[in-house]
N, C-alpha and C positions, 0 to 999 in steps of 0.2 A: 170898410169894416174887412177884417180881416179873413180869408178861406180858413187858411189853413195856419197853427203854431206847432212849430218843430223843437221839441223837447230832446237836449242831447248832450252828451258830457263833450267839454272841448277839447277833451281827445282827441274824439270823434267828428272834428270839425268839417278835413274833408269829404267825408261819407254822408254829412248833414248836408252839405253844400250842393251835391251831386245831386241828394232828394229833391232838396227845394229846386232843385234847376230843372229837374224832370218835372215839378208841379208845377212850376212856374210856365213852362214850354205851351201845357195848357189850356194856359189864361189863367189860374189862379193865382190869388195875391196871395203871399207865403209870407212867412213871419218865423225866419229861422234865425236871425242873426241879431240880436240885440245892442242897442248903443246908448247907452243913458245919459241921459242931462245931467250938469253938475248937481250936487244936492237933492238926488232923488231917489228914491226907498226904491231898491231893485224889487222886492218883494211884490209891492205896491201896483209896481207898474208891471211886471211879469202878470198877475191876476188879473190886470184890467184888459190887457191884451188876450189872456184866453179866454173870458167873460166875453170877448166880442169875436171870439173864431168860432169859425162852422165847425171845425175840426183839429184836432191835436194829436198829432203824430210823436209817438215816443220811440227814440230808437233803444234798445235794452242792449248793453254789453255788460260786464264786469263791472268796469266805473261808472257806469249810469246807476246800477242799483245800490252803488256805494253812494251818489249824490243824495244829499237832502234833498236837493233844488228840485234836482229830476223826478224824484220822488214825487216831493210837494205839487208839482208842475201835472205826475198824470195825475195823481192824488183830485185835485181839481178839476182835468179834462174827466177824468170818470165821475165824478160827481154832476157832473155837466152834460153826463153822455154823448161825449164827442172823442173819447179817446180810441186813437187807433194805433196800437202795439205793433210793433214789429220787431226781431229777434236781426241783431246784423254780427252780433256774435251768441253763442249757445250760453248760457247761465241760467240759472233757478232761478224762478221770477218769486216775490215779495209777496203775500196776500195784500189785498186781493187780487190785484192783478197773474196770480196763479190761473185765476178761475177765467179769464178772457179769452178767445181765440187769437191768438197770436201770428202773423204773418211770419215765416222765417226767411230770411234775405238774405241767412247766414254764407248762400253759394252765389250770392250776387257781385258781380266783378266792378263795382264799386260807380261806376257809370250812369248817366242820366239816360241811358239810352238801350241799356238791358233789359228783355222783358220779364224778368222778375219784380219789375215794379210795376207793372201791369195791376195786379192785385190790390196793391197799397191803392194806386189812385184811381179805381174801382170801389175802393171802401172808403177813399174821401168822398167821390163824387156822390154815393151816397149819401151824407151826410151834409154836403152842401147842395142836396138835393136842384141837380142839374142835370138834366139828358148828357148822355156822353157826349149826342151831337151839336150840343151846343159849346161844347169847349172851341176857343182858338186855338190856334198855333200859332207860336211866336217868334219871330225869328232869335240867331242869337243874340245880337246887339240886344233888343228888346227884352229876352232873360237875362243877359248883363244888367243891364240898367233897373229892371224889376227887382235884382235881388241885390244890388251894390248896397240901396236903404232905399224902402218906402220914402215916397214923395211926401207923405203926408204923417212921416213919423216926428218931426219935431213938433208940429202942429195937434198932433195925437198927447203926444208924452205933456205937453204945454197943457191943453186941456183938462189932464187927468190932474195935473198936480194944482190947476185953480179949483176942479172942483174940490180937491182932497181939502185946500184950504180956507175954500169955503164952507164946508162943513165942519169943521176944524176952529171958525171962528166963535 
C-alpha cells in the first residue's frame, strides 16, 4: 500500500522529486511520478492510487491551481480526509482548499534536507499512523531505487485494470 501520493504540476517536477526524496528517506512508500501502461485510463489509475494512499500531498503553485488534474486529485484526497496541502509558491487557493491549514514552503530551498520539510513530514506521519521513532532512514541508493519506479507498479496497474475489466463484463 502507498503511504504518500504527491500531486503536482509537471513544471514543478524537480521540487516534487526533492519532497519525494525527503519522504522516502524516512522509509515512506511514495507515489510521486506515475507511469501508465499503454491503454490505461489516467483518471482511473490515479483514483486507485489515491484510494489506497494513507496521505496525499498537494503542491500548490499558480500552475497547479490551474490544473484540472491537480484540483481533482486534491478534491479526492480531501474527500478521504488524507490531504496535506503545501504552498511552494504563494497563490490564492480555490474553495474548499482555502479553508485548510496549508504548510508554507515558499522559503524552502528546494532540497530534501531543508528543515522546513519537517512540518510536512510530521503531518504525513500523523496520517500514516506510525510513531516518528518507527521510521527508518534509507541510504541514498535505497532512496533512488524507491523513487525510480515502485517495484509493485506494474503489478498494481495490472490488478486495477483486471478488476475494472471484470466489473465491466
